[in-house]
Gaussian input, Z-matrix of N, CA and C with variables (Angstrom, degrees):
# hf/3-21g

backbone

0 1
 N
 C     1     B1
 C     2     B2     1     A1
 N     3     B3     2     A2     1     D1
 C     4     B4     3     A3     2     D2
 C     5     B5     4     A4     3     D3
 N     6     B6     5     A5     4     D4
 C     7     B7     6     A6     5     D5
 C     8     B8     7     A7     6     D6
 N     9     B9     8     A8     7     D7
 C    10    B10     9     A9     8     D8
 C    11    B11    10    A10     9     D9
 N    12    B12    11    A11    10    D10
 C    13    B13    12    A12    11    D11
 C    14    B14    13    A13    12    D12
 N    15    B15    14    A14    13    D13
 C    16    B16    15    A15    14    D14
 C    17    B17    16    A16    15    D15
 N    18    B18    17    A17    16    D16
 C    19    B19    18    A18    17    D17
 C    20    B20    19    A19    18    D18
 N    21    B21    20    A20    19    D19
 C    22    B22    21    A21    20    D20
 C    23    B23    22    A22    21    D21
 N    24    B24    23    A23    22    D22
 C    25    B25    24    A24    23    D23
 C    26    B26    25    A25    24    D24
 N    27    B27    26    A26    25    D25
 C    28    B28    27    A27    26    D26
 C    29    B29    28    A28    27    D27
 N    30    B30    29    A29    28    D28
 C    31    B31    30    A30    29    D29
 C    32    B32    31    A31    30    D30
 N    33    B33    32    A32    31    D31
 C    34    B34    33    A33    32    D32
 C    35    B35    34    A34    33    D33
 N    36    B36    35    A35    34    D34
 C    37    B37    36    A36    35    D35
 C    38    B38    37    A37    36    D36
 N    39    B39    38    A38    37    D37
 C    40    B40    39    A39    38    D38
 C    41    B41    40    A40    39    D39
 N    42    B42    41    A41    40    D40
 C    43    B43    42    A42    41    D41
 C    44    B44    43    A43    42    D42
 N    45    B45    44    A44    43    D43
 C    46    B46    45    A45    44    D44
 C    47    B47    46    A46    45    D45
 N    48    B48    47    A47    46    D46
 C    49    B49    48    A48    47    D47
 C    50    B50    49    A49    48    D48
 N    51    B51    50    A50    49    D49
 C    52    B52    51    A51    50    D50
 C    53    B53    52    A52    51    D51
 N    54    B54    53    A53    52    D52
 C    55    B55    54    A54    53    D53
 C    56    B56    55    A55    54    D54
 N    57    B57    56    A56    55    D55
 C    58    B58    57    A57    56    D56
 C    59    B59    58    A58    57    D57
 N    60    B60    59    A59    58    D58
 C    61    B61    60    A60    59    D59
 C    62    B62    61    A61    60    D60
 N    63    B63    62    A62    61    D61
 C    64    B64    63    A63    62    D62
 C    65    B65    64    A64    63    D63
 N    66    B66    65    A65    64    D64
 C    67    B67    66    A66    65    D65
 C    68    B68    67    A67    66    D66
 N    69    B69    68    A68    67    D67
 C    70    B70    69    A69    68    D68
 C    71    B71    70    A70    69    D69
 N    72    B72    71    A71    70    D70
 C    73    B73    72    A72    71    D71
 C    74    B74    73    A73    72    D72
 N    75    B75    74    A74    73    D73
 C    76    B76    75    A75    74    D74
 C    77    B77    76    A76    75    D75
 N    78    B78    77    A77    76    D76
 C    79    B79    78    A78    77    D77
 C    80    B80    79    A79    78    D78
 N    81    B81    80    A80    79    D79
 C    82    B82    81    A81    80    D80
 C    83    B83    82    A82    81    D81
 N    84    B84    83    A83    82    D82
 C    85    B85    84    A84    83    D83
 C    86    B86    85    A85    84    D84
 N    87    B87    86    A86    85    D85
 C    88    B88    87    A87    86    D86
 C    89    B89    88    A88    87    D87
 N    90    B90    89    A89    88    D88
 C    91    B91    90    A90    89    D89
 C    92    B92    91    A91    90    D90
 N    93    B93    92    A92    91    D91
 C    94    B94    93    A93    92    D92
 C    95    B95    94    A94    93    D93
 N    96    B96    95    A95    94    D94
 C    97    B97    96    A96    95    D95
 C    98    B98    97    A97    96    D96
 N    99    B99    98    A98    97    D97
 C   100   B100    99    A99    98    D98
 C   101   B101   100   A100    99    D99
 N   102   B102   101   A101   100   D100
 C   103   B103   102   A102   101   D101
 C   104   B104   103   A103   102   D102
 N   105   B105   104   A104   103   D103
 C   106   B106   105   A105   104   D104
 C   107   B107   106   A106   105   D105
 N   108   B108   107   A107   106   D106
 C   109   B109   108   A108   107   D107
 C   110   B110   109   A109   108   D108
 N   111   B111   110   A110   109   D109
 C   112   B112   111   A111   110   D110
 C   113   B113   112   A112   111   D111
 N   114   B114   113   A113   112   D112
 C   115   B115   114   A114   113   D113
 C   116   B116   115   A115   114   D114
 N   117   B117   116   A116   115   D115
 C   118   B118   117   A117   116   D116
 C   119   B119   118   A118   117   D117
 N   120   B120   119   A119   118   D118
 C   121   B121   120   A120   119   D119
 C   122   B122   121   A121   120   D120
 N   123   B123   122   A122   121   D121
 C   124   B124   123   A123   122   D122
 C   125   B125   124   A124   123   D123
 N   126   B126   125   A125   124   D124
 C   127   B127   126   A126   125   D125
 C   128   B128   127   A127   126   D126
 N   129   B129   128   A128   127   D127
 C   130   B130   129   A129   128   D128
 C   131   B131   130   A130   129   D129
 N   132   B132   131   A131   130   D130
 C   133   B133   132   A132   131   D131
 C   134   B134   133   A133   132   D132
 N   135   B135   134   A134   133   D133
 C   136   B136   135   A135   134   D134
 C   137   B137   136   A136   135   D135
 N   138   B138   137   A137   136   D136
 C   139   B139   138   A138   137   D137
 C   140   B140   139   A139   138   D138
 N   141   B141   140   A140   139   D139
 C   142   B142   141   A141   140   D140
 C   143   B143   142   A142   141   D141
 N   144   B144   143   A143   142   D142
 C   145   B145   144   A144   143   D143
 C   146   B146   145   A145   144   D144
 N   147   B147   146   A146   145   D145
 C   148   B148   147   A147   146   D146
 C   149   B149   148   A148   147   D147
 N   150   B150   149   A149   148   D148
 C   151   B151   150   A150   149   D149
 C   152   B152   151   A151   150   D150
 N   153   B153   152   A152   151   D151
 C   154   B154   153   A153   152   D152
 C   155   B155   154   A154   153   D153
 N   156   B156   155   A155   154   D154
 C   157   B157   156   A156   155   D155
 C   158   B158   157   A157   156   D156
 N   159   B159   158   A158   157   D157
 C   160   B160   159   A159   158   D158
 C   161   B161   160   A160   159   D159
 N   162   B162   161   A161   160   D160
 C   163   B163   162   A162   161   D161
 C   164   B164   163   A163   162   D162
 N   165   B165   164   A164   163   D163
 C   166   B166   165   A165   164   D164
 C   167   B167   166   A166   165   D165
 N   168   B168   167   A167   166   D166
 C   169   B169   168   A168   167   D167
 C   170   B170   169   A169   168   D168
 N   171   B171   170   A170   169   D169
 C   172   B172   171   A171   170   D170
 C   173   B173   172   A172   171   D171
 N   174   B174   173   A173   172   D172
 C   175   B175   174   A174   173   D173
 C   176   B176   175   A175   174   D174
 N   177   B177   176   A176   175   D175
 C   178   B178   177   A177   176   D176
 C   179   B179   178   A178   177   D177
 N   180   B180   179   A179   178   D178
 C   181   B181   180   A180   179   D179
 C   182   B182   181   A181   180   D180
 N   183   B183   182   A182   181   D181
 C   184   B184   183   A183   182   D182
 C   185   B185   184   A184   183   D183
 N   186   B186   185   A185   184   D184
 C   187   B187   186   A186   185   D185
 C   188   B188   187   A187   186   D186
 N   189   B189   188   A188   187   D187
 C   190   B190   189   A189   188   D188
 C   191   B191   190   A190   189   D189
 N   192   B192   191   A191   190   D190
 C   193   B193   192   A192   191   D191
 C   194   B194   193   A193   192   D192
 N   195   B195   194   A194   193   D193
 C   196   B196   195   A195   194   D194
 C   197   B197   196   A196   195   D195
 N   198   B198   197   A197   196   D196
 C   199   B199   198   A198   197   D197
 C   200   B200   199   A199   198   D198
 N   201   B201   200   A200   199   D199
 C   202   B202   201   A201   200   D200
 C   203   B203   202   A202   201   D201
 N   204   B204   203   A203   202   D202
 C   205   B205   204   A204   203   D203
 C   206   B206   205   A205   204   D204
 N   207   B207   206   A206   205   D205
 C   208   B208   207   A207   206   D206
 C   209   B209   208   A208   207   D207
 N   210   B210   209   A209   208   D208
 C   211   B211   210   A210   209   D209
 C   212   B212   211   A211   210   D210
 N   213   B213   212   A212   211   D211
 C   214   B214   213   A213   212   D212
 C   215   B215   214   A214   213   D213
 N   216   B216   215   A215   214   D214
 C   217   B217   216   A216   215   D215
 C   218   B218   217   A217   216   D216
 N   219   B219   218   A218   217   D217
 C   220   B220   219   A219   218   D218
 C   221   B221   220   A220   219   D219
 N   222   B222   221   A221   220   D220
 C   223   B223   222   A222   221   D221
 C   224   B224   223   A223   222   D222
 N   225   B225   224   A224   223   D223
 C   226   B226   225   A225   224   D224
 C   227   B227   226   A226   225   D225

   B1=1.4424
   B2=1.5144
   B3=1.3177
   B4=1.4590
   B5=1.5242
   B6=1.3335
   B7=1.4601
   B8=1.5216
   B9=1.3290
   B10=1.4562
   B11=1.5330
   B12=1.3234
   B13=1.4613
   B14=1.5244
   B15=1.3237
   B16=1.4648
   B17=1.5319
   B18=1.3125
   B19=1.4630
   B20=1.5283
   B21=1.3354
   B22=1.4607
   B23=1.5276
   B24=1.3403
   B25=1.4667
   B26=1.5254
   B27=1.3177
   B28=1.4563
   B29=1.5249
   B30=1.3340
   B31=1.4704
   B32=1.5301
   B33=1.3174
   B34=1.4607
   B35=1.5294
   B36=1.3103
   B37=1.4751
   B38=1.5189
   B39=1.3097
   B40=1.4719
   B41=1.5253
   B42=1.3325
   B43=1.4648
   B44=1.5225
   B45=1.3243
   B46=1.4679
   B47=1.5258
   B48=1.3253
   B49=1.4658
   B50=1.5210
   B51=1.3252
   B52=1.4652
   B53=1.5246
   B54=1.3353
   B55=1.4625
   B56=1.5271
   B57=1.3286
   B58=1.4645
   B59=1.5215
   B60=1.3086
   B61=1.4643
   B62=1.5288
   B63=1.3487
   B64=1.4577
   B65=1.5149
   B66=1.3090
   B67=1.4580
   B68=1.5268
   B69=1.3195
   B70=1.4584
   B71=1.5261
   B72=1.3219
   B73=1.4579
   B74=1.5303
   B75=1.3314
   B76=1.4559
   B77=1.5265
   B78=1.3294
   B79=1.4639
   B80=1.5285
   B81=1.3424
   B82=1.4615
   B83=1.5206
   B84=1.3146
   B85=1.4570
   B86=1.5264
   B87=1.3160
   B88=1.4677
   B89=1.5283
   B90=1.3309
   B91=1.4594
   B92=1.5164
   B93=1.3294
   B94=1.4621
   B95=1.5279
   B96=1.3475
   B97=1.4626
   B98=1.5308
   B99=1.3262
   B100=1.4622
   B101=1.5272
   B102=1.3288
   B103=1.4646
   B104=1.5201
   B105=1.3355
   B106=1.4599
   B107=1.5225
   B108=1.3104
   B109=1.4563
   B110=1.5242
   B111=1.3275
   B112=1.4658
   B113=1.5216
   B114=1.3018
   B115=1.4611
   B116=1.5264
   B117=1.3105
   B118=1.4603
   B119=1.5161
   B120=1.3214
   B121=1.4592
   B122=1.5195
   B123=1.3002
   B124=1.4582
   B125=1.5124
   B126=1.3053
   B127=1.4586
   B128=1.5084
   B129=1.2964
   B130=1.4544
   B131=1.5175
   B132=1.3070
   B133=1.4553
   B134=1.5214
   B135=1.3116
   B136=1.4645
   B137=1.5242
   B138=1.3035
   B139=1.4569
   B140=1.5183
   B141=1.3368
   B142=1.4467
   B143=1.5260
   B144=1.3296
   B145=1.4598
   B146=1.5183
   B147=1.3226
   B148=1.4679
   B149=1.5241
   B150=1.3262
   B151=1.4671
   B152=1.5282
   B153=1.3308
   B154=1.4656
   B155=1.5275
   B156=1.3336
   B157=1.4625
   B158=1.5136
   B159=1.3131
   B160=1.4654
   B161=1.5251
   B162=1.3195
   B163=1.4568
   B164=1.5179
   B165=1.3252
   B166=1.4529
   B167=1.5250
   B168=1.3178
   B169=1.4556
   B170=1.5268
   B171=1.3262
   B172=1.4590
   B173=1.5269
   B174=1.3185
   B175=1.4512
   B176=1.5337
   B177=1.3211
   B178=1.4561
   B179=1.5187
   B180=1.3253
   B181=1.4714
   B182=1.5278
   B183=1.3326
   B184=1.4641
   B185=1.5294
   B186=1.3173
   B187=1.4648
   B188=1.5306
   B189=1.3294
   B190=1.4718
   B191=1.5288
   B192=1.3235
   B193=1.4568
   B194=1.5230
   B195=1.3220
   B196=1.4661
   B197=1.5238
   B198=1.3223
   B199=1.4663
   B200=1.5321
   B201=1.3285
   B202=1.4717
   B203=1.5398
   B204=1.3490
   B205=1.4532
   B206=1.5310
   B207=1.3384
   B208=1.4617
   B209=1.5229
   B210=1.3249
   B211=1.4612
   B212=1.5226
   B213=1.3338
   B214=1.4682
   B215=1.5252
   B216=1.3264
   B217=1.4629
   B218=1.5202
   B219=1.3210
   B220=1.4519
   B221=1.5233
   B222=1.3308
   B223=1.4630
   B224=1.5167
   B225=1.3080
   B226=1.4729
   B227=1.4993
   A1=108.25
   A2=117.13
   A3=122.45
   A4=108.71
   A5=116.93
   A6=121.96
   A7=109.28
   A8=116.72
   A9=119.40
   A10=109.54
   A11=116.05
   A12=121.63
   A13=111.71
   A14=117.31
   A15=120.12
   A16=110.80
   A17=116.60
   A18=120.36
   A19=110.98
   A20=116.76
   A21=120.40
   A22=110.73
   A23=117.03
   A24=119.90
   A25=110.62
   A26=116.48
   A27=121.25
   A28=112.31
   A29=116.66
   A30=121.25
   A31=113.21
   A32=117.40
   A33=120.37
   A34=112.75
   A35=117.99
   A36=120.28
   A37=111.60
   A38=117.17
   A39=120.74
   A40=111.40
   A41=115.77
   A42=119.51
   A43=111.20
   A44=116.52
   A45=120.21
   A46=109.95
   A47=117.22
   A48=121.08
   A49=110.95
   A50=116.54
   A51=120.81
   A52=110.96
   A53=116.08
   A54=120.09
   A55=110.48
   A56=117.07
   A57=120.79
   A58=111.77
   A59=116.80
   A60=120.79
   A61=111.44
   A62=116.40
   A63=119.73
   A64=115.55
   A65=118.11
   A66=120.36
   A67=110.64
   A68=116.19
   A69=120.86
   A70=108.75
   A71=117.02
   A72=122.52
   A73=108.33
   A74=116.37
   A75=122.56
   A76=107.50
   A77=115.99
   A78=120.47
   A79=107.73
   A80=114.92
   A81=121.00
   A82=110.96
   A83=114.64
   A84=121.69
   A85=106.19
   A86=115.61
   A87=121.50
   A88=111.00
   A89=115.49
   A90=120.82
   A91=115.18
   A92=117.87
   A93=121.06
   A94=109.83
   A95=118.04
   A96=121.31
   A97=110.76
   A98=116.17
   A99=119.97
   A100=113.57
   A101=118.15
   A102=120.09
   A103=110.58
   A104=114.20
   A105=121.01
   A106=107.78
   A107=116.98
   A108=122.41
   A109=107.55
   A110=115.96
   A111=120.03
   A112=110.33
   A113=115.53
   A114=122.53
   A115=108.49
   A116=116.77
   A117=121.67
   A118=107.27
   A119=115.50
   A120=120.19
   A121=109.29
   A122=117.06
   A123=121.16
   A124=107.88
   A125=115.02
   A126=120.24
   A127=110.47
   A128=114.32
   A129=119.26
   A130=109.62
   A131=115.65
   A132=120.89
   A133=108.63
   A134=116.00
   A135=120.43
   A136=109.40
   A137=114.83
   A138=120.88
   A139=107.97
   A140=116.13
   A141=121.09
   A142=110.28
   A143=115.23
   A144=120.38
   A145=114.24
   A146=117.85
   A147=119.88
   A148=113.02
   A149=118.33
   A150=120.94
   A151=112.21
   A152=116.44
   A153=120.19
   A154=110.13
   A155=114.98
   A156=120.81
   A157=113.67
   A158=118.59
   A159=121.46
   A160=112.24
   A161=116.79
   A162=120.84
   A163=108.44
   A164=115.80
   A165=120.52
   A166=108.73
   A167=115.93
   A168=121.68
   A169=108.38
   A170=115.20
   A171=119.64
   A172=109.61
   A173=115.21
   A174=121.05
   A175=109.21
   A176=116.17
   A177=121.32
   A178=114.61
   A179=118.38
   A180=121.03
   A181=112.24
   A182=116.47
   A183=120.11
   A184=112.93
   A185=117.02
   A186=120.38
   A187=110.38
   A188=117.00
   A189=119.37
   A190=111.05
   A191=115.58
   A192=120.56
   A193=110.24
   A194=114.74
   A195=118.25
   A196=108.07
   A197=117.25
   A198=120.84
   A199=110.43
   A200=116.55
   A201=120.96
   A202=110.29
   A203=116.81
   A204=121.11
   A205=111.38
   A206=115.35
   A207=120.25
   A208=110.76
   A209=117.07
   A210=121.44
   A211=110.68
   A212=117.41
   A213=121.09
   A214=110.89
   A215=116.50
   A216=120.87
   A217=110.92
   A218=116.92
   A219=122.32
   A220=112.64
   A221=116.95
   A222=120.38
   A223=113.55
   A224=116.14
   A225=119.48
   A226=111.43
   D1=136.19
   D2=179.02
   D3=-116.96
   D4=128.17
   D5=179.49
   D6=-131.48
   D7=156.62
   D8=176.41
   D9=-87.09
   D10=168.48
   D11=-175.70
   D12=-58.32
   D13=-44.62
   D14=-178.67
   D15=-60.84
   D16=-45.57
   D17=178.71
   D18=-64.12
   D19=-37.79
   D20=179.19
   D21=-64.17
   D22=-41.81
   D23=178.78
   D24=-64.70
   D25=-40.02
   D26=-177.79
   D27=-69.84
   D28=-35.19
   D29=-172.75
   D30=-119.48
   D31=31.34
   D32=-174.17
   D33=-56.39
   D34=-45.23
   D35=-179.18
   D36=-59.73
   D37=-43.61
   D38=178.96
   D39=-65.37
   D40=-39.79
   D41=179.04
   D42=-65.73
   D43=-38.76
   D44=176.72
   D45=-61.68
   D46=-44.68
   D47=178.40
   D48=-58.45
   D49=-43.39
   D50=-179.08
   D51=-66.21
   D52=-39.96
   D53=177.86
   D54=-63.85
   D55=-39.47
   D56=178.73
   D57=-65.35
   D58=-25.22
   D59=178.02
   D60=-86.31
   D61=2.47
   D62=174.08
   D63=104.71
   D64=-1.49
   D65=-179.14
   D66=-79.21
   D67=140.65
   D68=177.34
   D69=-83.68
   D70=125.36
   D71=-178.82
   D72=-115.58
   D73=119.14
   D74=177.76
   D75=-109.52
   D76=130.03
   D77=177.77
   D78=-105.84
   D79=128.11
   D80=-175.43
   D81=-113.61
   D82=150.02
   D83=175.77
   D84=-123.33
   D85=123.68
   D86=-176.52
   D87=56.18
   D88=36.00
   D89=176.92
   D90=81.85
   D91=-3.97
   D92=-179.04
   D93=-106.96
   D94=128.99
   D95=179.40
   D96=-59.71
   D97=132.17
   D98=179.12
   D99=-125.00
   D100=-31.80
   D101=179.02
   D102=-142.74
   D103=159.49
   D104=176.28
   D105=-120.64
   D106=131.53
   D107=177.12
   D108=-87.26
   D109=117.19
   D110=-177.87
   D111=-128.00
   D112=157.56
   D113=178.77
   D114=-83.53
   D115=136.89
   D116=175.90
   D117=-81.02
   D118=124.12
   D119=179.93
   D120=-77.06
   D121=121.11
   D122=176.35
   D123=-112.07
   D124=108.77
   D125=-179.53
   D126=-105.01
   D127=-171.77
   D128=177.28
   D129=-69.20
   D130=149.11
   D131=177.15
   D132=-68.69
   D133=133.33
   D134=-179.95
   D135=-77.33
   D136=137.66
   D137=-179.82
   D138=-112.77
   D139=119.08
   D140=-179.82
   D141=-60.31
   D142=129.11
   D143=177.47
   D144=86.44
   D145=6.99
   D146=-176.83
   D147=-69.70
   D148=-16.38
   D149=179.00
   D150=-97.14
   D151=5.74
   D152=-178.70
   D153=-56.11
   D154=129.24
   D155=179.73
   D156=86.36
   D157=-8.62
   D158=-179.34
   D159=-94.96
   D160=-19.73
   D161=-176.94
   D162=-112.99
   D163=130.84
   D164=179.06
   D165=-123.86
   D166=137.39
   D167=177.23
   D168=-109.25
   D169=139.23
   D170=177.44
   D171=-78.26
   D172=152.25
   D173=179.71
   D174=-57.43
   D175=132.75
   D176=177.78
   D177=85.96
   D178=8.18
   D179=-177.23
   D180=-61.31
   D181=-27.05
   D182=-175.81
   D183=-91.18
   D184=1.90
   D185=-178.65
   D186=-65.30
   D187=144.15
   D188=179.54
   D189=-63.39
   D190=152.23
   D191=177.55
   D192=-72.33
   D193=149.27
   D194=174.44
   D195=-72.52
   D196=167.02
   D197=179.27
   D198=-58.44
   D199=-40.60
   D200=-179.93
   D201=-64.98
   D202=-46.95
   D203=-179.84
   D204=-61.68
   D205=-41.59
   D206=179.63
   D207=-63.83
   D208=-42.71
   D209=178.73
   D210=-62.06
   D211=-43.32
   D212=178.40
   D213=-65.00
   D214=-40.35
   D215=179.39
   D216=-62.51
   D217=-40.93
   D218=-178.89
   D219=-82.35
   D220=-2.36
   D221=177.11
   D222=76.66
   D223=23.20
   D224=-179.58
   D225=-90.02

């Protein structure tokens, strides 16, 4: 949905409700899109160290790549 600034100011609460329901809201100034009204994603709070014991690294994982491996990685 595209609305002009005046309409957005007048109907901000309704536009917020529509955005929360998943609708894309574009606000235009002089007919040109300038901003998008989006929902702020609020997820669970991250806890430092919560993955401890869940991730395992194989021996030698930090070793530098060989010249051949590096070339393949870089697409050369």
